[in-house]
C-alpha positions as CSV (number, residue, x, y, z in Angstrom):
1,M,101.3,157.5,89.8
2,E,97.7,158.0,90.7
3,K,96.6,157.3,94.2
4,K,94.4,154.2,94.7
5,F,90.8,154.8,95.9
6,E,91.4,152.8,99.1
7,Q,94.5,154.8,100.0
8,A,92.8,158.1,99.4
9,I,89.8,157.1,101.5
10,A,92.1,156.0,104.4
11,E,94.0,159.4,104.2
12,L,90.7,161.3,104.1
13,E,89.4,159.4,107.2
14,D,92.7,160.2,109.0
15,I,92.3,163.9,108.2
16,V,88.7,163.9,109.4
17,K,89.9,162.3,112.7
18,Q,92.6,165.0,113.1
19,L,90.1,167.8,112.4
20,Q,87.6,166.3,114.9
21,N,90.2,165.9,117.5
22,G,90.7,169.7,117.7
23,D,94.4,169.7,118.4
24,L,95.5,171.4,115.2
25,T,96.2,175.1,114.8
26,L,93.9,177.1,112.5
27,D,96.5,177.1,109.8
28,E,97.1,173.3,110.1
29,S,93.3,172.8,110.1
30,M,92.9,174.8,106.9
31,D,95.8,172.9,105.2
32,K,94.2,169.6,106.2
33,F,90.8,170.7,105.0
34,K,92.2,171.7,101.6
35,I,94.0,168.3,101.3
36,G,90.7,166.6,102.4
37,V,88.7,168.4,99.7
38,E,91.3,167.3,97.1
39,L,91.1,163.7,98.3
40,A,87.3,163.7,98.3
41,N,87.3,165.1,94.7
42,H,89.8,162.4,93.7
43,C,87.6,159.7,95.2
44,N,84.5,161.1,93.6
45,K,86.2,161.1,90.2
46,Q,87.3,157.5,90.6
47,L,83.8,156.4,91.6
48,Q,82.3,158.2,88.6
49,E,84.7,156.4,86.3
50,A,83.9,153.1,87.9
51,E,80.2,153.7,87.6
52,K,80.6,154.2,83.9
53,S,82.0,150.7,83.4
54,I,79.6,148.8,85.6
55,T,77.7,146.0,84.0
56,M,75.4,143.4,85.4
57,L,74.6,139.9,84.4
58,V,71.0,139.4,83.4
59,E,69.4,136.0,83.1
60,Q,67.3,135.5,80.0
61,S,64.1,133.5,79.9
62,D,66.0,130.6,78.3
63,G,68.5,130.5,81.2
64,T,71.4,132.1,79.4
65,M,73.2,135.0,80.9
66,I,74.0,138.2,79.1
67,R,75.9,141.3,80.1
68,Q,73.9,144.5,80.3
69,E,75.3,148.0,81.0
70,I,73.7,149.7,84.0
71,D,72.2,153.1,83.1
72,T,73.3,155.7,85.7
C-alpha cells in the first residue's frame, strides 16, 4: 500500500528534527538522510500527480460556472 502524503510529510518532519537534534551517530544520520530523500521524492511525485488533475471553476459572463483545467 502506498504511503499517504500526510503520513510521508509527518515522517519527513520527524527525520528533520532528529537530524537537527544532533544526537544520532554518523551512520544513523546517513540512514535517516537516505530515508528522508526517499520520502521527499515520494511527496514530490504525489504533488506532481495532484497538480495534473487540478481544475478550477470559472464563472462565465452569463453567470454559469464551467470547469477549466489549470495549465501548469
